[in-house]
PyMOL Python script that loads the backbone (N, CA, C, O; Angstrom):
from pymol import cmd

cmd.read_pdbstr("""\
ATOM      1  N   MET A   1      55.068  63.401 -13.872  1.00  0.00           N
ATOM      2  CA  MET A   1      54.986  62.005 -14.287  1.00  0.00           C
ATOM      3  C   MET A   1      53.538  61.528 -14.142  1.00  0.00           C
ATOM      4  O   MET A   1      52.866  61.866 -13.168  1.00  0.00           O
ATOM      5  N   ALA A   2      53.063  60.750 -15.104  1.00  0.00           N
ATOM      6  CA  ALA A   2      51.691  60.232 -15.056  1.00  0.00           C
ATOM      7  C   ALA A   2      51.547  59.276 -13.874  1.00  0.00           C
ATOM      8  O   ALA A   2      52.508  58.621 -13.469  1.00  0.00           O
ATOM      9  N   ASP A   3      50.345  59.206 -13.333  1.00  0.00           N
ATOM     10  CA  ASP A   3      50.141  58.424 -12.118  1.00  0.00           C
ATOM     11  C   ASP A   3      50.012  56.931 -12.396  1.00  0.00           C
ATOM     12  O   ASP A   3      49.578  56.519 -13.472  1.00  0.00           O
ATOM     13  N   ARG A   4      50.396  56.133 -11.407  1.00  0.00           N
ATOM     14  CA  ARG A   4      50.358  54.668 -11.516  1.00  0.00           C
ATOM     15  C   ARG A   4      48.946  54.103 -11.646  1.00  0.00           C
ATOM     16  O   ARG A   4      48.772  53.116 -12.362  1.00  0.00           O
ATOM     17  N   PRO A   5      47.919  54.674 -10.992  1.00  0.00           N
ATOM     18  CA  PRO A   5      46.567  54.129 -11.182  1.00  0.00           C
ATOM     19  C   PRO A   5      46.125  54.113 -12.637  1.00  0.00           C
ATOM     20  O   PRO A   5      45.413  53.202 -13.060  1.00  0.00           O
ATOM     21  N   THR A   6      46.538  55.106 -13.401  1.00  0.00           N
ATOM     22  CA  THR A   6      46.185  55.125 -14.827  1.00  0.00           C
ATOM     23  C   THR A   6      46.785  53.920 -15.529  1.00  0.00           C
ATOM     24  O   THR A   6      46.109  53.278 -16.333  1.00  0.00           O
ATOM     25  N   LYS A   7      48.038  53.601 -15.243  1.00  0.00           N
ATOM     26  CA  LYS A   7      48.698  52.434 -15.830  1.00  0.00           C
ATOM     27  C   LYS A   7      47.980  51.154 -15.420  1.00  0.00           C
ATOM     28  O   LYS A   7      47.816  50.248 -16.238  1.00  0.00           O
ATOM     29  N   SER A   8      47.559  51.070 -14.182  1.00  0.00           N
ATOM     30  CA  SER A   8      46.840  49.882 -13.708  1.00  0.00           C
ATOM     31  C   SER A   8      45.529  49.692 -14.460  1.00  0.00           C
ATOM     32  O   SER A   8      45.158  48.567 -14.796  1.00  0.00           O
ATOM     33  N   TRP A   9      44.831  50.790 -14.723  1.00  0.00           N
ATOM     34  CA  TRP A   9      43.582  50.696 -15.472  1.00  0.00           C
ATOM     35  C   TRP A   9      43.825  50.238 -16.902  1.00  0.00           C
ATOM     36  O   TRP A   9      43.023  49.492 -17.464  1.00  0.00           O
ATOM     37  N   LEU A  10      44.913  50.675 -17.482  1.00  0.00           N
ATOM     38  CA  LEU A  10      45.240  50.249 -18.848  1.00  0.00           C
ATOM     39  C   LEU A  10      45.462  48.736 -18.892  1.00  0.00           C
ATOM     40  O   LEU A  10      44.981  48.062 -19.803  1.00  0.00           O
ATOM     41  N   ASP A  11      46.185  48.208 -17.914  1.00  0.00           N
ATOM     42  CA  ASP A  11      46.429  46.769 -17.870  1.00  0.00           C
ATOM     43  C   ASP A  11      45.158  45.986 -17.552  1.00  0.00           C
ATOM     44  O   ASP A  11      45.006  44.846 -17.992  1.00  0.00           O
ATOM     45  N   ALA A  12      44.253  46.586 -16.798  1.00  0.00           N
ATOM     46  CA  ALA A  12      42.999  45.910 -16.450  1.00  0.00           C
ATOM     47  C   ALA A  12      42.121  45.677 -17.672  1.00  0.00           C
ATOM     48  O   ALA A  12      41.371  44.702 -17.708  1.00  0.00           O
ATOM     49  N   VAL A  13      42.198  46.543 -18.665  1.00  0.00           N
ATOM     50  CA  VAL A  13      41.406  46.378 -19.887  1.00  0.00           C
ATOM     51  C   VAL A  13      41.724  45.038 -20.537  1.00  0.00           C
ATOM     52  O   VAL A  13      40.815  44.315 -20.944  1.00  0.00           O
ATOM     53  N   LEU A  14      42.999  44.705 -20.636  1.00  0.00           N
ATOM     54  CA  LEU A  14      43.396  43.446 -21.245  1.00  0.00           C
ATOM     55  C   LEU A  14      42.989  42.253 -20.388  1.00  0.00           C
ATOM     56  O   LEU A  14      42.546  41.232 -20.914  1.00  0.00           O
ATOM     57  N   PHE A  15      43.135  42.375 -19.077  1.00  0.00           N
ATOM     58  CA  PHE A  15      42.762  41.291 -18.173  1.00  0.00           C
ATOM     59  C   PHE A  15      41.287  40.936 -18.319  1.00  0.00           C
ATOM     60  O   PHE A  15      40.942  39.760 -18.434  1.00  0.00           O
ATOM     61  N   TRP A  16      40.417  41.937 -18.314  1.00  0.00           N
ATOM     62  CA  TRP A  16      38.981  41.669 -18.373  1.00  0.00           C
ATOM     63  C   TRP A  16      38.554  41.095 -19.715  1.00  0.00           C
ATOM     64  O   TRP A  16      37.566  40.364 -19.787  1.00  0.00           O
ATOM     65  N   GLY A  17      39.275  41.411 -20.767  1.00  0.00           N
ATOM     66  CA  GLY A  17      38.996  40.783 -22.057  1.00  0.00           C
ATOM     67  C   GLY A  17      39.260  39.288 -22.006  1.00  0.00           C
ATOM     68  O   GLY A  17      38.465  38.500 -22.517  1.00  0.00           O
ATOM     69  N   GLY A  18      40.367  38.892 -21.395  1.00  0.00           N
ATOM     70  CA  GLY A  18      40.671  37.467 -21.224  1.00  0.00           C
ATOM     71  C   GLY A  18      39.674  36.780 -20.307  1.00  0.00           C
ATOM     72  O   GLY A  18      39.291  35.634 -20.541  1.00  0.00           O
ATOM     73  N   PHE A  19      39.260  37.479 -19.273  1.00  0.00           N
ATOM     74  CA  PHE A  19      38.285  36.928 -18.348  1.00  0.00           C
ATOM     75  C   PHE A  19      36.953  36.672 -19.046  1.00  0.00           C
ATOM     76  O   PHE A  19      36.266  35.703 -18.722  1.00  0.00           O
ATOM     77  N   ALA A  20      36.581  37.517 -19.988  1.00  0.00           N
ATOM     78  CA  ALA A  20      35.325  37.341 -20.724  1.00  0.00           C
ATOM     79  C   ALA A  20      35.330  36.030 -21.503  1.00  0.00           C
ATOM     80  O   ALA A  20      34.303  35.355 -21.587  1.00  0.00           O
ATOM     81  N   VAL A  21      36.477  35.665 -22.071  1.00  0.00           N
ATOM     82  CA  VAL A  21      36.574  34.408 -22.818  1.00  0.00           C
ATOM     83  C   VAL A  21      36.324  33.223 -21.893  1.00  0.00           C
ATOM     84  O   VAL A  21      35.519  32.346 -22.205  1.00  0.00           O
ATOM     85  N   LEU A  22      37.007  33.200 -20.768  1.00  0.00           N
ATOM     86  CA  LEU A  22      36.869  32.076 -19.839  1.00  0.00           C
ATOM     87  C   LEU A  22      35.471  31.984 -19.240  1.00  0.00           C
ATOM     88  O   LEU A  22      34.907  30.894 -19.145  1.00  0.00           O
ATOM     89  N   SER A  23      34.918  33.104 -18.842  1.00  0.00           N
ATOM     90  CA  SER A  23      33.592  33.060 -18.235  1.00  0.00           C
ATOM     91  C   SER A  23      32.533  32.630 -19.238  1.00  0.00           C
ATOM     92  O   SER A  23      31.578  31.949 -18.866  1.00  0.00           O
ATOM     93  N   GLY A  24      32.680  33.009 -20.496  1.00  0.00           N
ATOM     94  CA  GLY A  24      31.726  32.579 -21.512  1.00  0.00           C
ATOM     95  C   GLY A  24      31.697  31.076 -21.664  1.00  0.00           C
ATOM     96  O   GLY A  24      30.625  30.479 -21.764  1.00  0.00           O
ATOM     97  N   VAL A  25      32.871  30.456 -21.683  1.00  0.00           N
ATOM     98  CA  VAL A  25      32.942  28.999 -21.808  1.00  0.00           C
ATOM     99  C   VAL A  25      32.349  28.325 -20.586  1.00  0.00           C
ATOM    100  O   VAL A  25      31.507  27.436 -20.717  1.00  0.00           O
ATOM    101  N   LEU A  26      32.769  28.726 -19.423  1.00  0.00           N
ATOM    102  CA  LEU A  26      32.357  28.039 -18.202  1.00  0.00           C
ATOM    103  C   LEU A  26      30.869  28.185 -17.903  1.00  0.00           C
ATOM    104  O   LEU A  26      30.204  27.203 -17.571  1.00  0.00           O
ATOM    105  N   ILE A  27      30.358  29.371 -18.014  1.00  0.00           N
ATOM    106  CA  ILE A  27      28.957  29.596 -17.654  1.00  0.00           C
ATOM    107  C   ILE A  27      28.017  28.921 -18.641  1.00  0.00           C
ATOM    108  O   ILE A  27      27.087  28.227 -18.230  1.00  0.00           O
ATOM    109  N   ILE A  28      28.242  29.110 -19.909  1.00  0.00           N
ATOM    110  CA  ILE A  28      27.327  28.546 -20.899  1.00  0.00           C
ATOM    111  C   ILE A  28      27.449  27.029 -20.951  1.00  0.00           C
ATOM    112  O   ILE A  28      26.441  26.341 -21.115  1.00  0.00           O
ATOM    113  N   ALA A  29      28.658  26.490 -20.816  1.00  0.00           N
ATOM    114  CA  ALA A  29      28.819  25.033 -20.805  1.00  0.00           C
ATOM    115  C   ALA A  29      28.123  24.432 -19.595  1.00  0.00           C
ATOM    116  O   ALA A  29      27.474  23.393 -19.714  1.00  0.00           O
ATOM    117  N   ALA A  30      28.243  25.061 -18.438  1.00  0.00           N
ATOM    118  CA  ALA A  30      27.598  24.543 -17.234  1.00  0.00           C
ATOM    119  C   ALA A  30      26.080  24.558 -17.380  1.00  0.00           C
ATOM    120  O   ALA A  30      25.411  23.620 -16.944  1.00  0.00           O
ATOM    121  N   GLN A  31      25.532  25.595 -17.979  1.00  0.00           N
ATOM    122  CA  GLN A  31      24.084  25.651 -18.189  1.00  0.00           C
ATOM    123  C   GLN A  31      23.617  24.560 -19.145  1.00  0.00           C
ATOM    124  O   GLN A  31      22.572  23.949 -18.922  1.00  0.00           O
ATOM    125  N   ALA A  32      24.370  24.313 -20.194  1.00  0.00           N
ATOM    126  CA  ALA A  32      23.975  23.294 -21.171  1.00  0.00           C
ATOM    127  C   ALA A  32      24.037  21.899 -20.560  1.00  0.00           C
ATOM    128  O   ALA A  32      23.148  21.081 -20.795  1.00  0.00           O
ATOM    129  N   VAL A  33      25.075  21.622 -19.779  1.00  0.00           N
ATOM    130  CA  VAL A  33      25.198  20.304 -19.149  1.00  0.00           C
ATOM    131  C   VAL A  33      24.095  20.120 -18.116  1.00  0.00           C
ATOM    132  O   VAL A  33      23.509  19.040 -18.031  1.00  0.00           O
ATOM    133  N   GLU A  34      23.803  21.141 -17.338  1.00  0.00           N
ATOM    134  CA  GLU A  34      22.755  21.052 -16.331  1.00  0.00           C
ATOM    135  C   GLU A  34      21.384  20.828 -16.973  1.00  0.00           C
ATOM    136  O   GLU A  34      20.588  20.034 -16.472  1.00  0.00           O
ATOM    137  N   ALA A  35      21.114  21.506 -18.054  1.00  0.00           N
ATOM    138  CA  ALA A  35      19.824  21.365 -18.735  1.00  0.00           C
ATOM    139  C   ALA A  35      19.655  19.977 -19.341  1.00  0.00           C
ATOM    140  O   ALA A  35      18.535  19.478 -19.451  1.00  0.00           O
ATOM    141  N   ALA A  36      20.764  19.349 -19.736  1.00  0.00           N
ATOM    142  CA  ALA A  36      20.692  18.048 -20.385  1.00  0.00           C
ATOM    143  C   ALA A  36      20.360  16.926 -19.420  1.00  0.00           C
ATOM    144  O   ALA A  36      19.789  15.921 -19.841  1.00  0.00           O
ATOM    145  N   GLY A  37      20.694  17.054 -18.143  1.00  0.00           N
ATOM    146  CA  GLY A  37      20.447  15.990 -17.177  1.00  0.00           C
ATOM    147  C   GLY A  37      21.396  14.839 -17.425  1.00  0.00           C
ATOM    148  O   GLY A  37      22.612  15.020 -17.379  1.00  0.00           O
ATOM    149  N   ALA A  38      20.847  13.626 -17.694  1.00  0.00           N
ATOM    150  CA  ALA A  38      21.690  12.469 -18.008  1.00  0.00           C
ATOM    151  C   ALA A  38      22.374  12.736 -19.347  1.00  0.00           C
ATOM    152  O   ALA A  38      21.728  13.110 -20.326  1.00  0.00           O
ATOM    153  N   MET A  39      23.668  12.542 -19.371  1.00  0.00           N
ATOM    154  CA  MET A  39      24.451  12.950 -20.538  1.00  0.00           C
ATOM    155  C   MET A  39      24.662  11.805 -21.524  1.00  0.00           C
ATOM    156  O   MET A  39      25.140  10.730 -21.159  1.00  0.00           O
ATOM    157  N   SER A  40      24.308  12.049 -22.735  1.00  0.00           N
ATOM    158  CA  SER A  40      24.689  11.165 -23.832  1.00  0.00           C
ATOM    159  C   SER A  40      25.780  11.902 -24.609  1.00  0.00           C
ATOM    160  O   SER A  40      25.902  13.122 -24.498  1.00  0.00           O
ATOM    161  N   PRO A  41      26.568  11.177 -25.388  1.00  0.00           N
ATOM    162  CA  PRO A  41      27.610  11.875 -26.165  1.00  0.00           C
ATOM    163  C   PRO A  41      27.053  12.981 -27.055  1.00  0.00           C
ATOM    164  O   PRO A  41      27.694  14.016 -27.235  1.00  0.00           O
ATOM    165  N   THR A  42      25.880  12.769 -27.603  1.00  0.00           N
ATOM    166  CA  THR A  42      25.278  13.786 -28.475  1.00  0.00           C
ATOM    167  C   THR A  42      24.958  15.056 -27.690  1.00  0.00           C
ATOM    168  O   THR A  42      25.270  16.161 -28.134  1.00  0.00           O
ATOM    169  N   SER A  43      24.339  14.896 -26.534  1.00  0.00           N
ATOM    170  CA  SER A  43      23.999  16.086 -25.754  1.00  0.00           C
ATOM    171  C   SER A  43      25.249  16.754 -25.187  1.00  0.00           C
ATOM    172  O   SER A  43      25.294  17.977 -25.050  1.00  0.00           O
ATOM    173  N   PHE A  44      26.269  15.947 -24.856  1.00  0.00           N
ATOM    174  CA  PHE A  44      27.519  16.523 -24.360  1.00  0.00           C
ATOM    175  C   PHE A  44      28.150  17.419 -25.419  1.00  0.00           C
ATOM    176  O   PHE A  44      28.521  18.559 -25.136  1.00  0.00           O
ATOM    177  N   TRP A  45      28.270  16.900 -26.640  1.00  0.00           N
ATOM    178  CA  TRP A  45      28.887  17.692 -27.701  1.00  0.00           C
ATOM    179  C   TRP A  45      28.000  18.853 -28.124  1.00  0.00           C
ATOM    180  O   TRP A  45      28.497  19.877 -28.593  1.00  0.00           O
ATOM    181  N   GLY A  46      26.699  18.702 -27.962  1.00  0.00           N
ATOM    182  CA  GLY A  46      25.808  19.837 -28.199  1.00  0.00           C
ATOM    183  C   GLY A  46      26.077  20.956 -27.198  1.00  0.00           C
ATOM    184  O   GLY A  46      26.048  22.134 -27.554  1.00  0.00           O
ATOM    185  N   GLY A  47      26.339  20.586 -25.948  1.00  0.00           N
ATOM    186  CA  GLY A  47      26.694  21.570 -24.925  1.00  0.00           C
ATOM    187  C   GLY A  47      28.016  22.245 -25.233  1.00  0.00           C
ATOM    188  O   GLY A  47      28.169  23.449 -25.033  1.00  0.00           O
ATOM    189  N   ILE A  48      28.979  21.459 -25.725  1.00  0.00           N
ATOM    190  CA  ILE A  48      30.270  22.035 -26.104  1.00  0.00           C
ATOM    191  C   ILE A  48      30.082  23.033 -27.246  1.00  0.00           C
ATOM    192  O   ILE A  48      30.702  24.096 -27.259  1.00  0.00           O
ATOM    193  N   LYS A  49      29.221  22.681 -28.206  1.00  0.00           N
ATOM    194  CA  LYS A  49      28.956  23.582 -29.329  1.00  0.00           C
ATOM    195  C   LYS A  49      28.365  24.901 -28.833  1.00  0.00           C
ATOM    196  O   LYS A  49      28.761  25.974 -29.288  1.00  0.00           O
ATOM    197  N   ILE A  50      27.428  24.818 -27.910  1.00  0.00           N
ATOM    198  CA  ILE A  50      26.822  26.030 -27.347  1.00  0.00           C
ATOM    199  C   ILE A  50      27.868  26.839 -26.586  1.00  0.00           C
ATOM    200  O   ILE A  50      27.878  28.068 -26.654  1.00  0.00           O
ATOM    201  N   ALA A  51      28.747  26.148 -25.862  1.00  0.00           N
ATOM    202  CA  ALA A  51      29.795  26.843 -25.121  1.00  0.00           C
ATOM    203  C   ALA A  51      30.754  27.560 -26.058  1.00  0.00           C
ATOM    204  O   ALA A  51      31.272  28.625 -25.721  1.00  0.00           O
ATOM    205  N   MET A  52      30.993  26.993 -27.219  1.00  0.00           N
ATOM    206  CA  MET A  52      31.903  27.625 -28.163  1.00  0.00           C
ATOM    207  C   MET A  52      31.329  28.931 -28.716  1.00  0.00           C
ATOM    208  O   MET A  52      32.084  29.827 -29.093  1.00  0.00           O
ATOM    209  N   LEU A  53      30.008  29.044 -28.766  1.00  0.00           N
ATOM    210  CA  LEU A  53      29.392  30.302 -29.174  1.00  0.00           C
ATOM    211  C   LEU A  53      29.730  31.403 -28.173  1.00  0.00           C
ATOM    212  O   LEU A  53      30.028  32.536 -28.552  1.00  0.00           O
ATOM    213  N   GLY A  54      29.677  31.052 -26.894  1.00  0.00           N
ATOM    214  CA  GLY A  54      30.078  32.005 -25.860  1.00  0.00           C
ATOM    215  C   GLY A  54      31.550  32.354 -25.964  1.00  0.00           C
ATOM    216  O   GLY A  54      31.942  33.502 -25.755  1.00  0.00           O
ATOM    217  N   SER A  55      32.364  31.359 -26.290  1.00  0.00           N
ATOM    218  CA  SER A  55      33.794  31.606 -26.458  1.00  0.00           C
ATOM    219  C   SER A  55      34.059  32.545 -27.618  1.00  0.00           C
ATOM    220  O   SER A  55      34.913  33.427 -27.533  1.00  0.00           O
ATOM    221  N   ALA A  56      33.319  32.350 -28.704  1.00  0.00           N
ATOM    222  CA  ALA A  56      33.506  33.224 -29.866  1.00  0.00           C
ATOM    223  C   ALA A  56      33.186  34.669 -29.490  1.00  0.00           C
ATOM    224  O   ALA A  56      33.902  35.586 -29.894  1.00  0.00           O
ATOM    225  N   LEU A  57      32.127  34.877 -28.728  1.00  0.00           N
ATOM    226  CA  LEU A  57      31.798  36.224 -28.271  1.00  0.00           C
ATOM    227  C   LEU A  57      32.898  36.753 -27.351  1.00  0.00           C
ATOM    228  O   LEU A  57      33.285  37.918 -27.442  1.00  0.00           O
ATOM    229  N   GLY A  58      33.394  35.897 -26.473  1.00  0.00           N
ATOM    230  CA  GLY A  58      34.474  36.291 -25.574  1.00  0.00           C
ATOM    231  C   GLY A  58      35.738  36.665 -26.326  1.00  0.00           C
ATOM    232  O   GLY A  58      36.434  37.608 -25.951  1.00  0.00           O
ATOM    233  N   VAL A  59      36.035  35.926 -27.387  1.00  0.00           N
ATOM    234  CA  VAL A  59      37.224  36.243 -28.197  1.00  0.00           C
ATOM    235  C   VAL A  59      37.049  37.592 -28.886  1.00  0.00           C
ATOM    236  O   VAL A  59      38.010  38.351 -29.010  1.00  0.00           O
ATOM    237  N   MET A  60      35.840  37.895 -29.332  1.00  0.00           N
ATOM    238  CA  MET A  60      35.601  39.205 -29.928  1.00  0.00           C
ATOM    239  C   MET A  60      35.776  40.313 -28.893  1.00  0.00           C
ATOM    240  O   MET A  60      36.340  41.364 -29.198  1.00  0.00           O
ATOM    241  N   ILE A  61      35.297  40.085 -27.678  1.00  0.00           N
ATOM    242  CA  ILE A  61      35.478  41.064 -26.609  1.00  0.00           C
ATOM    243  C   ILE A  61      36.965  41.221 -26.299  1.00  0.00           C
ATOM    244  O   ILE A  61      37.455  42.333 -26.103  1.00  0.00           O
ATOM    245  N   LEU A  62      37.683  40.085 -26.256  1.00  0.00           N
ATOM    246  CA  LEU A  62      39.123  40.138 -26.010  1.00  0.00           C
ATOM    247  C   LEU A  62      39.830  40.923 -27.111  1.00  0.00           C
ATOM    248  O   LEU A  62      40.734  41.710 -26.828  1.00  0.00           O
ATOM    249  N   GLY A  63      39.429  40.716 -28.354  1.00  0.00           N
ATOM    250  CA  GLY A  63      40.035  41.463 -29.455  1.00  0.00           C
ATOM    251  C   GLY A  63      39.830  42.962 -29.304  1.00  0.00           C
ATOM    252  O   GLY A  63      40.764  43.742 -29.486  1.00  0.00           O
ATOM    253  N   GLY A  64      38.619  43.361 -28.974  1.00  0.00           N
ATOM    254  CA  GLY A  64      38.348  44.782 -28.755  1.00  0.00           C
ATOM    255  C   GLY A  64      39.116  45.335 -27.566  1.00  0.00           C
ATOM    256  O   GLY A  64      39.657  46.440 -27.621  1.00  0.00           O
ATOM    257  N   ALA A  65      39.159  44.553 -26.486  1.00  0.00           N
ATOM    258  CA  ALA A  65      39.905  44.994 -25.302  1.00  0.00           C
ATOM    259  C   ALA A  65      41.394  45.074 -25.597  1.00  0.00           C
ATOM    260  O   ALA A  65      42.074  45.977 -25.109  1.00  0.00           O
ATOM    261  N   SER A  66      41.906  44.144 -26.386  1.00  0.00           N
ATOM    262  CA  SER A  66      43.330  44.162 -26.734  1.00  0.00           C
ATOM    263  C   SER A  66      43.673  45.386 -27.575  1.00  0.00           C
ATOM    264  O   SER A  66      44.711  46.015 -27.369  1.00  0.00           O
ATOM    265  N   LEU A  67      42.803  45.723 -28.519  1.00  0.00           N
ATOM    266  CA  LEU A  67      43.032  46.934 -29.308  1.00  0.00           C
ATOM    267  C   LEU A  67      42.992  48.176 -28.438  1.00  0.00           C
ATOM    268  O   LEU A  67      43.830  49.068 -28.577  1.00  0.00           O
ATOM    269  N   ALA A  68      42.014  48.234 -27.534  1.00  0.00           N
ATOM    270  CA  ALA A  68      41.928  49.375 -26.622  1.00  0.00           C
ATOM    271  C   ALA A  68      43.175  49.440 -25.751  1.00  0.00           C
ATOM    272  O   ALA A  68      43.734  50.515 -25.534  1.00  0.00           O
ATOM    273  N   TRP A  69      43.611  48.280 -25.251  1.00  0.00           N
ATOM    274  CA  TRP A  69      44.814  48.234 -24.421  1.00  0.00           C
ATOM    275  C   TRP A  69      46.023  48.726 -25.199  1.00  0.00           C
ATOM    276  O   TRP A  69      46.826  49.499 -24.676  1.00  0.00           O
ATOM    277  N   PHE A  70      46.160  48.287 -26.439  1.00  0.00           N
ATOM    278  CA  PHE A  70      47.301  48.693 -27.256  1.00  0.00           C
ATOM    279  C   PHE A  70      47.339  50.208 -27.434  1.00  0.00           C
ATOM    280  O   PHE A  70      48.378  50.837 -27.234  1.00  0.00           O
ATOM    281  N   PHE A  71      46.192  50.792 -27.814  1.00  0.00           N
ATOM    282  CA  PHE A  71      46.169  52.227 -28.058  1.00  0.00           C
ATOM    283  C   PHE A  71      46.331  53.028 -26.768  1.00  0.00           C
ATOM    284  O   PHE A  71      46.989  54.069 -26.764  1.00  0.00           O
ATOM    285  N   LEU A  72      45.741  52.554 -25.679  1.00  0.00           N
ATOM    286  CA  LEU A  72      45.922  53.248 -24.407  1.00  0.00           C
ATOM    287  C   LEU A  72      47.358  53.121 -23.904  1.00  0.00           C
ATOM    288  O   LEU A  72      47.905  54.069 -23.342  1.00  0.00           O
ATOM    289  N   GLN A  73      47.971  51.952 -24.105  1.00  0.00           N
ATOM    290  CA  GLN A  73      49.367  51.750 -23.726  1.00  0.00           C
ATOM    291  C   GLN A  73      50.276  52.667 -24.551  1.00  0.00           C
ATOM    292  O   GLN A  73      51.225  53.245 -24.020  1.00  0.00           O
ATOM    293  N   LEU A  74      49.987  52.796 -25.828  1.00  0.00           N
ATOM    294  CA  LEU A  74      50.764  53.685 -26.681  1.00  0.00           C
ATOM    295  C   LEU A  74      50.622  55.125 -26.203  1.00  0.00           C
ATOM    296  O   LEU A  74      51.606  55.861 -26.135  1.00  0.00           O
ATOM    297  N   ARG A  75      49.407  55.520 -25.874  1.00  0.00           N
ATOM    298  CA  ARG A  75      49.169  56.872 -25.354  1.00  0.00           C
ATOM    299  C   ARG A  75      49.947  57.086 -24.062  1.00  0.00           C
ATOM    300  O   ARG A  75      50.529  58.150 -23.848  1.00  0.00           O
ATOM    301  N   TRP A  76      49.954  56.064 -23.195  1.00  0.00           N
ATOM    302  CA  TRP A  76      50.700  56.131 -21.939  1.00  0.00           C
ATOM    303  C   TRP A  76      52.190  56.357 -22.208  1.00  0.00           C
ATOM    304  O   TRP A  76      52.818  57.201 -21.569  1.00  0.00           O
ATOM    305  N   LEU A  77      52.741  55.615 -23.136  1.00  0.00           N
ATOM    306  CA  LEU A  77      54.168  55.753 -23.444  1.00  0.00           C
ATOM    307  C   LEU A  77      54.482  57.129 -24.029  1.00  0.00           C
ATOM    308  O   LEU A  77      55.516  57.719 -23.717  1.00  0.00           O
ATOM    309  N   LEU A  78      53.596  57.632 -24.869  1.00  0.00           N
ATOM    310  CA  LEU A  78      53.799  58.965 -25.429  1.00  0.00           C
ATOM    311  C   LEU A  78      53.728  60.039 -24.347  1.00  0.00           C
ATOM    312  O   LEU A  78      54.502  60.995 -24.381  1.00  0.00           O
ATOM    313  N   LEU A  79      52.813  59.898 -23.389  1.00  0.00           N
ATOM    314  CA  LEU A  79      52.734  60.849 -22.289  1.00  0.00           C
ATOM    315  C   LEU A  79      54.002  60.799 -21.434  1.00  0.00           C
ATOM    316  O   LEU A  79      54.519  61.834 -21.012  1.00  0.00           O
ATOM    317  N   MET A  80      54.489  59.601 -21.190  1.00  0.00           N
ATOM    318  CA  MET A  80      55.714  59.450 -20.395  1.00  0.00           C
ATOM    319  C   MET A  80      56.903  60.095 -21.116  1.00  0.00           C
ATOM    320  O   MET A  80      57.715  60.771 -20.484  1.00  0.00           O
ATOM    321  N   ALA A  81      57.008  59.894 -22.420  1.00  0.00           N
ATOM    322  CA  ALA A  81      58.100  60.487 -23.193  1.00  0.00           C
ATOM    323  C   ALA A  81      57.987  62.008 -23.188  1.00  0.00           C
ATOM    324  O   ALA A  81      58.994  62.708 -23.086  1.00  0.00           O
ATOM    325  N   HIS A  82      56.773  62.514 -23.295  1.00  0.00           N
ATOM    326  CA  HIS A  82      56.554  63.961 -23.280  1.00  0.00           C
ATOM    327  C   HIS A  82      56.957  64.553 -21.930  1.00  0.00           C
ATOM    328  O   HIS A  82      57.573  65.617 -21.877  1.00  0.00           O
ATOM    329  N   GLU A  83      56.613  63.870 -20.849  1.00  0.00           N
ATOM    330  CA  GLU A  83      56.971  64.372 -19.515  1.00  0.00           C
ATOM    331  C   GLU A  83      58.473  64.314 -19.282  1.00  0.00           C
ATOM    332  O   GLU A  83      59.035  65.186 -18.619  1.00  0.00           O
ATOM    333  N   LEU A  84      59.133  63.280 -19.831  1.00  0.00           N
ATOM    334  CA  LEU A  84      60.585  63.205 -19.699  1.00  0.00           C
ATOM    335  C   LEU A  84      61.257  64.336 -20.478  1.00  0.00           C
ATOM    336  O   LEU A  84      62.235  64.915 -20.007  1.00  0.00           O
ATOM    337  N   GLU A  85      60.741  64.651 -21.659  1.00  0.00           N
ATOM    338  CA  GLU A  85      61.272  65.766 -22.437  1.00  0.00           C
ATOM    339  C   GLU A  85      61.073  67.094 -21.704  1.00  0.00           C
ATOM    340  O   GLU A  85      61.955  67.953 -21.730  1.00  0.00           O
ATOM    341  N   ALA A  86      59.935  67.263 -21.061  1.00  0.00           N
ATOM    342  CA  ALA A  86      59.638  68.498 -20.354  1.00  0.00           C
ATOM    343  C   ALA A  86      60.528  68.646 -19.118  1.00  0.00           C
ATOM    344  O   ALA A  86      60.857  69.760 -18.712  1.00  0.00           O
ATOM    345  N   ALA A  87      60.912  67.519 -18.529  1.00  0.00           N
ATOM    346  CA  ALA A  87      61.746  67.556 -17.335  1.00  0.00           C
ATOM    347  C   ALA A  87      63.189  67.935 -17.668  1.00  0.00           C
ATOM    348  O   ALA A  87      63.905  68.436 -16.802  1.00  0.00           O
ATOM    349  N   VAL A  88      63.621  67.707 -18.896  1.00  0.00           N
ATOM    350  CA  VAL A  88      65.010  67.984 -19.309  1.00  0.00           C
ATOM    351  C   VAL A  88      65.224  69.401 -19.616  1.00  0.00           C
ATOM    352  O   VAL A  88      66.333  69.794 -19.977  1.00  0.00           O
TER     353      VAL A  88
END
""", "prot")
cmd.dss("prot")
cmd.show_as("cartoon", "prot")
cmd.util.cbc("prot")
cmd.orient("prot")
């Protein structure tokens, strides 16, 4: 039977993709707000716009991680089925 650490690593791929989305928004938005100092609505929304660029990159990373997770999960299931067949 395939080992549990391998399964944990497969699930971690998807987790880190989601984490990339959140960290992109938070870090870049915080930098934009800090750089602006006193906030006007224009500078606030400018910071949000900059943060969305980070989010877009994070979503692309999440998409790649999700695809990797899907294919690795499929490989995991095929290995498990193969081992069950061999055990019979």
